[in-house]
C-alpha positions as CSV (number, residue, x, y, z in Angstrom):
1,X,-11.6,17.2,2.1
2,X,-12.8,14.2,4.1
3,X,-11.2,13.0,7.3
4,X,-8.0,11.0,6.8
5,X,-7.6,7.4,8.0
6,X,-4.5,6.2,9.8
7,X,-3.0,4.8,6.6
8,X,-3.3,8.2,4.9
9,X,-1.9,10.0,7.9
10,X,1.1,7.6,8.0
11,X,1.7,8.2,4.3
12,X,1.7,12.0,4.7
13,X,4.0,11.8,7.8
14,X,6.3,9.6,5.8
15,X,6.3,12.1,2.9
16,X,7.1,14.9,5.4
17,X,9.9,12.9,7.0
18,X,11.5,12.1,3.7
19,X,11.2,15.7,2.6
20,X,12.7,16.8,5.9
21,X,15.7,14.5,5.5
22,X,16.2,15.3,1.9
23,X,16.1,19.0,2.5
24,X,18.6,18.9,5.4
25,X,21.0,16.6,3.6
26,X,20.7,17.8,0.0
27,X,18.5,20.9,0.0
28,X,16.2,19.1,-2.4
29,X,12.7,17.6,-2.4
30,X,12.1,13.8,-2.6
31,X,12.3,12.2,-6.1
32,X,8.8,10.8,-6.0
33,X,5.6,11.2,-4.0
34,X,2.7,8.7,-3.3
35,X,-0.1,8.8,-5.8
36,X,-3.0,7.9,-3.5
37,X,-6.2,9.5,-4.8
38,X,-7.2,11.1,-1.5
39,X,-3.7,12.7,-1.1
40,X,-3.9,14.3,-4.6
41,X,-6.9,16.4,-3.7
42,X,-6.0,20.1,-3.5
43,X,-5.8,21.2,0.2
44,X,-3.8,23.4,2.5
45,X,-1.4,22.1,5.2
46,X,1.1,23.2,7.7
47,X,4.2,21.3,8.8
48,X,5.3,21.9,12.4
49,X,8.7,20.7,13.6
50,X,9.2,20.2,17.3
51,X,12.5,19.3,19.0
52,X,12.2,18.0,22.5
53,X,8.7,19.4,22.7
54,X,9.7,22.9,21.7
55,X,8.8,24.6,18.4
56,X,11.6,24.3,15.9
57,X,9.8,25.5,12.8
58,X,6.4,25.8,11.2
59,X,5.5,26.6,7.6
60,X,2.6,25.8,5.4
61,X,-0.1,27.0,3.0
62,X,-3.7,27.8,3.8
63,X,-5.0,27.7,0.3
64,X,-3.3,26.0,-2.6
65,X,-3.8,24.7,-6.1
66,X,-1.3,21.9,-5.4
67,X,-2.2,18.5,-4.2
68,X,-2.1,17.8,-0.5
69,X,0.9,15.5,-0.8
70,X,2.8,18.2,-2.7
71,X,1.9,20.9,-0.1
72,X,3.2,18.6,2.7
73,X,6.5,17.9,0.9
74,X,7.2,21.5,0.0
75,X,6.2,22.8,3.4
76,X,8.4,20.2,5.2
77,X,11.4,21.4,3.0
78,X,10.5,25.0,3.7
79,X,10.2,24.4,7.5
80,X,13.6,22.7,7.5
81,X,15.4,25.5,5.7
82,X,13.4,28.7,5.4
83,X,11.5,29.6,8.6
84,X,12.9,33.1,9.2
85,X,12.5,32.7,13.0
86,X,15.0,29.8,13.2
87,X,18.3,28.6,11.8
88,X,18.1,25.8,9.2
89,X,17.7,22.3,10.8
90,X,21.0,20.5,11.2
91,X,21.5,16.8,10.5
92,X,22.4,16.1,14.1
93,X,18.9,17.4,15.2
94,X,16.8,15.1,13.0
95,X,16.6,12.2,15.4
96,X,15.0,14.5,18.0
97,X,12.5,16.2,15.8
98,X,8.8,15.2,15.9
99,X,6.7,16.2,12.8
100,X,3.2,17.4,13.2
101,X,0.8,18.0,10.3
102,X,-2.2,20.3,10.2
103,X,-4.5,19.6,7.3
104,X,-6.6,22.8,7.0
105,X,-10.1,23.5,5.8
106,X,-11.2,26.3,3.5
107,X,-11.0,29.8,4.8
108,X,-14.2,31.6,5.8
109,X,-14.9,35.0,7.3
110,X,-15.7,34.5,11.0
111,X,-17.3,36.8,13.6
112,X,-15.3,37.3,16.8
113,X,-18.1,35.8,18.9
114,X,-18.1,32.6,16.8
115,X,-14.5,31.8,17.4
116,X,-13.9,28.6,19.4
117,X,-10.3,28.3,20.7
118,X,-8.9,24.9,19.9
119,X,-11.3,24.4,17.1
120,X,-10.7,27.4,14.9
121,X,-7.4,28.7,13.5
122,X,-7.3,32.4,12.6
123,X,-6.0,34.7,9.9
124,X,-6.1,38.4,10.5
125,X,-5.5,40.7,7.5
126,X,-5.3,44.5,7.4
127,X,-3.8,46.4,4.5
128,X,-0.5,44.6,3.6
129,X,-0.2,42.9,7.0
130,X,-1.3,39.3,7.5
131,X,-0.8,36.5,10.1
132,X,-2.0,33.1,10.8
133,X,-2.2,31.0,14.0
134,X,-3.2,27.4,14.0
135,X,-6.0,26.0,16.2
136,X,-3.7,24.2,18.5
137,X,-1.8,27.3,19.4
138,X,-4.8,28.6,21.5
139,X,-5.0,25.2,23.3
140,X,-1.3,25.1,24.0
141,X,-1.2,28.6,25.4
142,X,-4.6,28.5,27.2
143,X,-5.9,31.5,25.3
144,X,-9.6,32.5,25.1
145,X,-11.1,33.8,21.9
146,X,-10.2,37.5,22.5
147,X,-6.6,36.7,23.5
148,X,-6.3,34.5,20.4
149,X,-7.4,37.4,18.2
150,X,-5.0,39.8,19.9
151,X,-2.1,37.5,19.5
152,X,-2.9,37.0,15.8
153,X,-2.9,40.7,15.4
154,X,0.4,41.1,17.2
155,X,1.9,38.4,14.9
156,X,0.8,40.4,11.9
157,X,2.6,43.5,13.3
158,X,-0.7,45.2,14.2
159,X,-2.0,46.7,17.4
160,X,-3.5,44.2,19.8
161,X,-7.0,45.6,19.3
162,X,-6.7,45.9,15.5
163,X,-9.3,43.2,15.1
164,X,-11.9,45.7,16.3
165,X,-11.1,48.3,13.7
166,X,-12.8,48.8,10.3
167,X,-10.9,47.2,7.4
168,X,-9.6,44.3,9.4
169,X,-10.5,40.9,7.9
170,X,-10.9,38.0,10.3
171,X,-11.0,34.6,8.7
172,X,-11.3,31.2,10.4
173,X,-10.5,27.6,9.5
174,X,-10.4,24.2,11.1
175,X,-7.6,21.7,11.0
176,X,-7.0,17.9,11.3
177,X,-3.9,17.7,13.4
178,X,-1.7,14.6,13.9
179,X,1.9,14.0,14.6
180,X,4.5,11.2,14.4
181,X,4.5,10.7,18.1
182,X,0.7,10.7,18.6
183,X,0.0,8.4,15.7
184,X,2.7,6.0,16.7
185,X,1.0,5.8,20.1
186,X,-2.3,5.1,18.5
187,X,-1.3,2.4,16.0
188,X,1.3,0.7,18.1
189,X,5.0,0.1,17.9
190,X,4.8,-1.5,14.4
191,X,3.4,1.7,12.8
192,X,5.5,2.4,9.7
193,X,5.7,6.1,10.1
194,X,9.4,6.2,9.3
195,X,12.4,5.2,11.4
196,X,13.8,8.1,13.4
197,X,17.3,6.6,13.1
198,X,17.2,7.4,9.3
199,X,16.5,11.1,9.6
200,X,18.8,13.2,7.6
201,X,13.8,20.6,7.2
202,X,5.8,29.7,9.2
203,X,2.9,30.1,10.7
C-alpha cells in the first residue's frame, strides 16, 4: 500500500491505543474502528509495545486478508495479552507504554547478498520452523546482514547457519515504522494521538 500521511498514522496509533486499553481492562476489542478508505486496504502490521524504552511485547501479521485497521486492532490486543514471552500487560503499566507500528510490505524471496539491514525484515522458514524479525531489530542491535540472518534462524529454533542449508526459505519485506513518541515529536504537542493518562495489551 502507499505511504501513510500523519493523519492516517495518528488514526492507526489511536486504534492501537484504544485496543490496548480495552484489552487490558476488559479483554475485548474496541466496539468500532475508523472507516477511512486507505486504512481498509488489506495489509500486514506489527504492534510493538515498549515500556521505558524496553520491549514489552510484539505481535502482528505479515500477510492478512483483513483490513489494515483490523490487523492493528487485533495485534494490539494480542500484544497486550498473548505474547508468550511476557506476562499480560497490567493496567498500572499503560501510562508508561509507547506503541510502535510497523506496516509491512508483501513478502518476497530474497537472496542473502541482497539483504539491507535496517531496510529489510526477514522471515526464515525450514520445515515446520519459522521466525520473523522486523527491519528495526537489525538497526537497534547493530547487526550486519549475516548476523541478522543468523539471529532469525536462532529465533526459529534452527542452527545459526541454517540459512545456508538446502530447503531453507529466506523471505524479505520492508516496513513503514512509526510510534506514538516519534509522531508526537514530529507533529507537535497538539497531536491527537491519544492521551496517555487514559490508558487502560510476537515477532
